[in-house]
N, CA, C and O atoms as CSV, one atom per row, in Angstrom:
chain,resi,resn,atom,element,x,y,z
A,1,UNK,N,N,9.733,-73.640,56.246
A,1,UNK,CA,C,10.942,-73.412,56.111
A,1,UNK,C,C,11.837,-74.510,55.290
A,1,UNK,O,O,12.760,-74.263,54.515
A,2,UNK,N,N,11.310,-75.804,55.673
A,2,UNK,CA,C,11.926,-76.735,54.687
A,2,UNK,C,C,11.538,-76.727,53.370
A,2,UNK,O,O,12.330,-77.074,52.493
A,3,UNK,N,N,10.274,-76.327,53.090
A,3,UNK,CA,C,9.480,-76.355,51.778
A,3,UNK,C,C,10.359,-75.150,51.109
A,3,UNK,O,O,10.640,-75.242,49.914
A,4,UNK,N,N,10.781,-74.059,51.842
A,4,UNK,CA,C,11.456,-72.932,51.156
A,4,UNK,C,C,12.824,-73.450,50.538
A,4,UNK,O,O,13.141,-73.242,49.367
A,5,UNK,N,N,13.614,-74.159,51.467
A,5,UNK,CA,C,14.769,-74.733,51.099
A,5,UNK,C,C,14.637,-75.514,50.052
A,5,UNK,O,O,15.381,-75.302,49.095
A,6,UNK,N,N,13.704,-76.550,49.989
A,6,UNK,CA,C,13.436,-77.486,48.647
A,6,UNK,C,C,13.006,-76.776,47.521
A,6,UNK,O,O,13.357,-77.115,46.391
A,7,UNK,N,N,12.240,-75.775,47.743
A,7,UNK,CA,C,11.951,-74.727,46.621
A,7,UNK,C,C,13.193,-74.035,45.891
A,7,UNK,O,O,13.352,-73.879,44.680
A,8,UNK,N,N,14.046,-73.654,46.966
A,8,UNK,CA,C,15.271,-72.980,46.457
A,8,UNK,C,C,16.059,-73.924,45.639
A,8,UNK,O,O,16.478,-73.600,44.528
A,9,UNK,N,N,16.304,-75.277,46.249
A,9,UNK,CA,C,16.921,-76.113,45.968
A,9,UNK,C,C,16.684,-76.446,44.345
A,9,UNK,O,O,17.544,-76.444,43.465
A,10,UNK,N,N,15.184,-76.746,44.211
A,10,UNK,CA,C,14.729,-76.994,43.124
A,10,UNK,C,C,14.949,-75.912,41.840
A,10,UNK,O,O,15.267,-76.314,40.721
A,11,UNK,N,N,14.750,-74.592,42.136
A,11,UNK,CA,C,14.890,-73.567,41.320
A,11,UNK,C,C,16.673,-73.118,41.189
A,11,UNK,O,O,17.081,-72.543,40.180
A,12,UNK,N,N,17.571,-73.460,42.306
A,12,UNK,CA,C,18.831,-72.857,41.826
A,12,UNK,C,C,19.590,-73.979,41.923
A,12,UNK,O,O,20.700,-73.929,41.392
A,13,UNK,N,N,19.214,-75.123,42.553
A,13,UNK,CA,C,20.290,-76.344,42.520
A,13,UNK,C,C,20.218,-77.027,40.846
A,13,UNK,O,O,21.166,-77.796,40.685
A,14,UNK,N,N,19.521,-76.941,39.877
A,14,UNK,CA,C,19.498,-77.531,38.781
A,14,UNK,C,C,20.425,-76.619,38.001
A,14,UNK,O,O,21.131,-77.131,37.131
A,15,UNK,N,N,20.503,-75.046,38.278
A,15,UNK,CA,C,21.493,-74.263,37.722
A,15,UNK,C,C,22.804,-74.797,38.283
A,15,UNK,O,O,23.698,-75.180,37.528
A,16,UNK,N,N,22.903,-74.817,39.417
A,16,UNK,CA,C,24.306,-75.045,39.917
A,16,UNK,C,C,24.766,-76.558,39.599
A,16,UNK,O,O,25.934,-76.937,39.519
A,17,UNK,N,N,23.705,-77.277,39.448
A,17,UNK,CA,C,24.515,-78.864,38.866
A,17,UNK,C,C,24.807,-78.677,37.313
A,17,UNK,O,O,25.767,-79.252,36.801
A,18,UNK,N,N,23.966,-77.870,36.586
A,18,UNK,CA,C,24.337,-77.719,35.220
A,18,UNK,C,C,25.539,-76.933,34.897
A,18,UNK,O,O,26.291,-77.154,33.948
A,19,UNK,N,N,25.649,-76.023,35.747
A,19,UNK,CA,C,27.176,-75.054,35.825
A,19,UNK,C,C,28.220,-75.656,35.998
A,19,UNK,O,O,29.267,-75.364,35.421
A,20,UNK,N,N,28.042,-76.907,37.102
A,20,UNK,CA,C,29.095,-77.953,37.731
A,20,UNK,C,C,29.549,-78.710,36.505
A,20,UNK,O,O,30.699,-78.734,36.067
A,21,UNK,N,N,28.442,-79.352,35.988
A,21,UNK,CA,C,28.591,-80.277,34.787
A,21,UNK,C,C,29.162,-79.777,33.715
A,21,UNK,O,O,29.790,-80.555,32.997
A,22,UNK,N,N,29.070,-78.231,33.322
A,22,UNK,CA,C,29.787,-77.702,32.337
A,22,UNK,C,C,31.032,-77.498,32.386
A,22,UNK,O,O,31.854,-77.597,31.475
A,23,UNK,N,N,31.222,-77.131,33.754
A,23,UNK,CA,C,32.711,-76.972,34.190
A,23,UNK,C,C,33.471,-78.151,33.854
A,23,UNK,O,O,34.447,-78.187,33.105
A,24,UNK,N,N,32.931,-79.127,34.482
A,24,UNK,CA,C,33.528,-80.624,34.479
A,24,UNK,C,C,33.817,-80.706,32.864
A,24,UNK,O,O,34.983,-80.831,32.489
A,25,UNK,N,N,32.920,-80.646,32.066
A,25,UNK,CA,C,32.952,-81.281,30.674
A,25,UNK,C,C,34.188,-80.243,30.069
A,25,UNK,O,O,34.961,-80.682,29.218
A,26,UNK,N,N,34.288,-79.113,30.476
A,26,UNK,CA,C,35.221,-78.254,29.793
A,26,UNK,C,C,36.479,-78.148,30.423
A,26,UNK,O,O,37.392,-77.489,29.925
A,27,UNK,N,N,36.585,-78.788,31.541
A,27,UNK,CA,C,37.893,-79.087,32.288
A,27,UNK,C,C,38.368,-80.467,31.461
A,27,UNK,O,O,39.553,-80.595,31.152
A,28,UNK,N,N,37.420,-81.449,31.135
A,28,UNK,CA,C,37.802,-82.646,30.480
A,28,UNK,C,C,38.275,-82.365,29.289
A,28,UNK,O,O,39.337,-82.913,28.991
A,29,UNK,N,N,37.623,-81.434,28.273
A,29,UNK,CA,C,38.099,-81.111,27.037
A,29,UNK,C,C,39.389,-80.447,26.892
A,29,UNK,O,O,40.153,-80.667,25.953
A,30,UNK,N,N,39.662,-79.450,28.052
A,30,UNK,CA,C,41.210,-79.007,28.119
A,30,UNK,C,C,41.827,-79.708,28.420
A,30,UNK,O,O,42.904,-79.548,27.845
A,31,UNK,N,N,41.845,-80.761,29.249
A,31,UNK,CA,C,42.937,-81.747,29.342
A,31,UNK,C,C,43.030,-82.676,28.310
A,31,UNK,O,O,44.070,-83.334,28.341
A,32,UNK,N,N,42.115,-82.975,27.237
A,32,UNK,CA,C,42.257,-83.652,26.122
A,32,UNK,C,C,42.897,-82.752,25.135
A,32,UNK,O,O,43.724,-83.200,24.341
A,33,UNK,N,N,42.581,-81.594,25.147
A,33,UNK,CA,C,43.428,-80.748,23.988
A,33,UNK,C,C,44.988,-80.586,24.403
A,33,UNK,O,O,45.926,-80.398,23.627
A,34,UNK,N,N,45.043,-80.712,25.928
A,34,UNK,CA,C,46.462,-80.221,26.283
A,34,UNK,C,C,47.355,-81.527,26.208
A,34,UNK,O,O,48.576,-81.432,26.089
A,35,UNK,N,N,46.684,-82.798,26.284
A,35,UNK,CA,C,47.241,-84.079,25.853
A,35,UNK,C,C,47.589,-84.112,24.384
A,35,UNK,O,O,48.738,-84.471,24.129
A,36,UNK,N,N,46.766,-83.786,23.330
A,36,UNK,CA,C,46.911,-83.913,21.887
A,36,UNK,C,C,48.068,-82.836,21.776
A,36,UNK,O,O,49.051,-83.067,21.072
A,37,UNK,N,N,47.961,-81.910,22.333
A,37,UNK,CA,C,49.069,-81.096,22.124
A,37,UNK,C,C,50.555,-81.305,22.409
A,37,UNK,O,O,51.484,-80.955,21.682
A,38,UNK,N,N,50.633,-81.974,23.666
A,38,UNK,CA,C,51.845,-82.805,23.758
A,38,UNK,C,C,52.203,-83.973,23.206
A,38,UNK,O,O,53.401,-84.253,23.166
A,39,UNK,N,N,51.317,-84.790,22.724
A,39,UNK,CA,C,51.603,-85.674,21.616
A,39,UNK,C,C,51.974,-85.312,20.416
A,39,UNK,O,O,52.717,-85.975,19.692
A,40,UNK,N,N,51.432,-84.145,20.118
A,40,UNK,CA,C,51.942,-83.654,18.578
A,40,UNK,C,C,53.464,-82.992,18.597
A,40,UNK,O,O,54.269,-82.967,17.666
A,41,UNK,N,N,53.625,-82.428,20.030
A,41,UNK,CA,C,54.828,-81.915,20.180
A,41,UNK,C,C,55.769,-83.015,20.271
A,41,UNK,O,O,56.912,-82.787,19.873
A,42,UNK,N,N,55.516,-84.075,20.687
A,42,UNK,CA,C,56.376,-85.204,20.977
A,42,UNK,C,C,56.876,-85.825,19.426
A,42,UNK,O,O,58.027,-85.993,19.025
A,43,UNK,N,N,55.778,-86.054,18.831
A,43,UNK,CA,C,55.881,-86.458,17.399
A,43,UNK,C,C,56.666,-85.535,16.361
A,43,UNK,O,O,57.335,-85.973,15.424
A,44,UNK,N,N,56.496,-84.297,16.650
A,44,UNK,CA,C,57.361,-83.182,16.016
A,44,UNK,C,C,58.914,-83.206,16.490
A,44,UNK,O,O,59.802,-82.956,15.675
A,45,UNK,N,N,59.174,-83.485,17.707
A,45,UNK,CA,C,60.323,-83.780,18.160
A,45,UNK,C,C,61.268,-85.004,17.682
A,45,UNK,O,O,62.427,-84.969,17.270
A,46,UNK,N,N,60.411,-86.072,17.867
A,46,UNK,CA,C,61.170,-87.420,17.076
A,46,UNK,C,C,61.239,-87.329,15.600
A,46,UNK,O,O,62.198,-87.906,15.088
A,47,UNK,N,N,60.336,-86.664,14.746
A,47,UNK,CA,C,60.502,-86.400,13.562
A,47,UNK,C,C,61.622,-85.573,13.038
A,47,UNK,O,O,62.200,-85.815,11.978
A,48,UNK,N,N,61.915,-84.518,13.890
A,48,UNK,CA,C,63.037,-83.702,13.779
A,48,UNK,C,C,64.840,-84.323,13.991
A,48,UNK,O,O,65.841,-84.048,13.329
A,49,UNK,N,N,64.679,-85.146,15.079
A,49,UNK,CA,C,65.515,-86.136,15.429
A,49,UNK,C,C,65.825,-86.958,14.173
A,49,UNK,O,O,66.899,-86.832,13.584
A,50,UNK,N,N,64.857,-87.806,13.773
A,50,UNK,CA,C,64.949,-88.578,12.476
A,50,UNK,C,C,65.238,-87.819,11.326
A,50,UNK,O,O,65.610,-88.492,10.364
A,51,UNK,N,N,65.173,-86.679,11.173
A,51,UNK,CA,C,65.368,-85.936,9.935
A,51,UNK,C,C,67.100,-85.468,10.209
A,51,UNK,O,O,67.924,-85.565,9.300
A,52,UNK,N,N,67.360,-85.098,11.220
A,52,UNK,CA,C,68.543,-84.744,11.640
A,52,UNK,C,C,69.755,-85.983,11.428
A,52,UNK,O,O,70.881,-85.805,10.964
A,53,UNK,N,N,69.184,-87.233,11.897
A,53,UNK,CA,C,69.962,-88.485,12.122
A,53,UNK,C,C,70.167,-88.726,10.481
A,53,UNK,O,O,71.267,-89.153,10.130
A,54,UNK,N,N,69.253,-88.496,9.560
A,54,UNK,CA,C,69.171,-89.044,8.269
A,54,UNK,C,C,70.129,-88.080,7.574
A,54,UNK,O,O,70.966,-88.480,6.764
A,55,UNK,N,N,70.006,-87.004,7.861
A,55,UNK,CA,C,70.958,-85.779,6.911
A,55,UNK,C,C,72.526,-86.238,7.521
A,55,UNK,O,O,73.506,-86.086,6.792
A,56,UNK,N,N,72.658,-86.745,8.760
A,56,UNK,CA,C,74.058,-86.933,9.036
A,56,UNK,C,C,74.531,-88.466,8.468
A,56,UNK,O,O,75.687,-88.890,8.449
A,57,UNK,N,N,73.539,-89.041,8.098
A,57,UNK,CA,C,73.956,-90.429,7.727
A,57,UNK,C,C,74.193,-90.162,6.051
A,57,UNK,O,O,75.145,-90.710,5.495
A,58,UNK,N,N,73.353,-89.369,5.366
A,58,UNK,CA,C,73.645,-89.066,3.866
A,58,UNK,C,C,74.924,-88.420,3.801
A,58,UNK,O,O,75.662,-88.705,2.859
A,59,UNK,N,N,75.363,-87.434,4.831
A,59,UNK,CA,C,76.665,-86.638,4.782
A,59,UNK,C,C,77.708,-87.779,4.810
A,59,UNK,O,O,78.624,-87.875,3.993
A,60,UNK,N,N,77.498,-88.564,5.747
A,60,UNK,CA,C,78.761,-89.600,5.870
A,60,UNK,C,C,78.696,-90.375,4.722
A,60,UNK,O,O,79.840,-90.653,4.363
A,61,UNK,N,N,77.938,-90.793,4.069
A,61,UNK,CA,C,77.757,-91.782,2.837
A,61,UNK,C,C,78.350,-90.927,1.816
A,61,UNK,O,O,79.029,-91.431,0.922
A,62,UNK,N,N,78.131,-89.584,1.885
A,62,UNK,CA,C,78.755,-88.641,0.426
A,62,UNK,C,C,80.377,-88.612,0.631
A,62,UNK,O,O,81.234,-88.421,-0.231
A,63,UNK,N,N,80.531,-88.842,1.926
A,63,UNK,CA,C,82.141,-88.750,2.405
A,63,UNK,C,C,83.111,-89.927,1.933
A,63,UNK,O,O,84.304,-89.831,1.646
A,64,UNK,N,N,82.274,-91.098,1.923
A,64,UNK,CA,C,82.938,-92.367,1.609
A,64,UNK,C,C,83.324,-92.459,0.405
A,64,UNK,O,O,82.466,-92.259,-0.455
A,65,UNK,N,N,84.611,-92.762,0.005
A,65,UNK,CA,C,85.108,-92.963,-1.261
A,65,UNK,C,C,84.473,-93.989,-2.017
A,65,UNK,O,O,84.222,-95.028,-1.407
A,66,UNK,N,N,84.174,-93.914,-3.173
A,66,UNK,CA,C,83.473,-94.959,-3.901
A,66,UNK,C,C,84.393,-94.946,-5.305
A,66,UNK,O,O,85.109,-94.005,-5.647
A,67,UNK,N,N,84.221,-96.153,-6.012
A,67,UNK,CA,C,84.962,-96.360,-7.128
A,67,UNK,C,C,84.210,-95.588,-8.352
A,67,UNK,O,O,82.981,-95.633,-8.311
A,68,UNK,N,N,84.652,-95.071,-9.151
A,68,UNK,CA,C,83.996,-94.326,-10.138
A,68,UNK,C,C,83.326,-95.556,-11.173
A,68,UNK,O,O,83.759,-96.707,-11.243
A,69,UNK,N,N,82.407,-95.116,-11.786
A,69,UNK,CA,C,81.610,-95.924,-12.637
A,69,UNK,C,C,82.331,-96.584,-13.822
A,69,UNK,O,O,81.959,-97.693,-14.205
A,70,UNK,N,N,83.446,-95.880,-14.472
A,70,UNK,CA,C,84.339,-96.519,-15.314
A,70,UNK,C,C,85.240,-97.439,-14.596
A,70,UNK,O,O,85.571,-98.465,-15.189
A,71,UNK,N,N,85.756,-97.188,-13.216
A,71,UNK,CA,C,86.391,-98.536,-12.575
A,71,UNK,C,C,85.464,-99.719,-12.362
A,71,UNK,O,O,85.800,-100.904,-12.384
A,72,UNK,N,N,84.307,-99.250,-12.163
A,72,UNK,CA,C,83.249,-100.504,-11.754
A,72,UNK,C,C,83.110,-101.342,-13.328
A,72,UNK,O,O,83.302,-102.555,-13.418
A,73,UNK,N,N,82.807,-100.611,-14.319
A,73,UNK,CA,C,82.688,-101.106,-15.662
A,73,UNK,C,C,83.826,-101.931,-16.137
A,73,UNK,O,O,83.570,-102.968,-16.750
A,74,UNK,N,N,85.399,-101.485,-15.860
A,74,UNK,CA,C,86.087,-102.178,-16.216
A,74,UNK,C,C,86.560,-103.428,-15.458
A,74,UNK,O,O,87.220,-104.314,-16.001
A,75,UNK,N,N,86.123,-103.447,-13.971
A,75,UNK,CA,C,86.289,-104.540,-13.037
A,75,UNK,C,C,85.281,-105.653,-13.805
A,75,UNK,O,O,85.575,-106.848,-13.832
A,76,UNK,N,N,84.287,-105.218,-14.308
A,76,UNK,CA,C,83.161,-106.193,-14.718
A,76,UNK,C,C,83.501,-106.810,-15.748
A,76,UNK,O,O,83.338,-108.030,-15.729
A,77,UNK,N,N,84.027,-106.232,-16.864
A,77,UNK,CA,C,84.601,-106.300,-18.363
A,77,UNK,C,C,85.600,-107.536,-17.960
A,77,UNK,O,O,85.410,-108.663,-18.417
A,78,UNK,N,N,86.771,-107.208,-16.990
A,78,UNK,CA,C,87.670,-108.084,-16.662
A,78,UNK,C,C,87.666,-109.263,-15.820
A,78,UNK,O,O,88.601,-110.030,-15.593
A,79,UNK,N,N,86.329,-109.297,-15.338
A,79,UNK,CA,C,85.769,-110.203,-14.387
A,79,UNK,C,C,86.582,-110.098,-12.913
A,79,UNK,O,O,86.599,-111.067,-12.155
A,80,UNK,N,N,87.181,-108.967,-12.617
A,80,UNK,CA,C,87.963,-108.705,-11.144
A,80,UNK,C,C,86.984,-108.031,-10.496
A,80,UNK,O,O,86.554,-106.956,-10.915
A,81,UNK,N,N,86.563,-108.595,-9.447
A,81,UNK,CA,C,85.522,-107.754,-8.614
A,81,UNK,C,C,86.222,-107.460,-7.288
A,81,UNK,O,O,85.647,-106.808,-6.417
């Protein structure tokens, strides 16, 4: 009986171990892929926030009144800054 169990384990045990190892490696790969997807999503979210802030800053700068180029040139010529 012991020899039969040992023979069965020798025959089927290797397949079970290989299957368990394959499942373990597949789980590791899936976890890695999920982590990479989360990191990519985080990077995209940060990039979107930075882009939105940049647009807001550019819009705010465009709304600030600035002296015209002619006024600046006149000030430089008359040395009034």
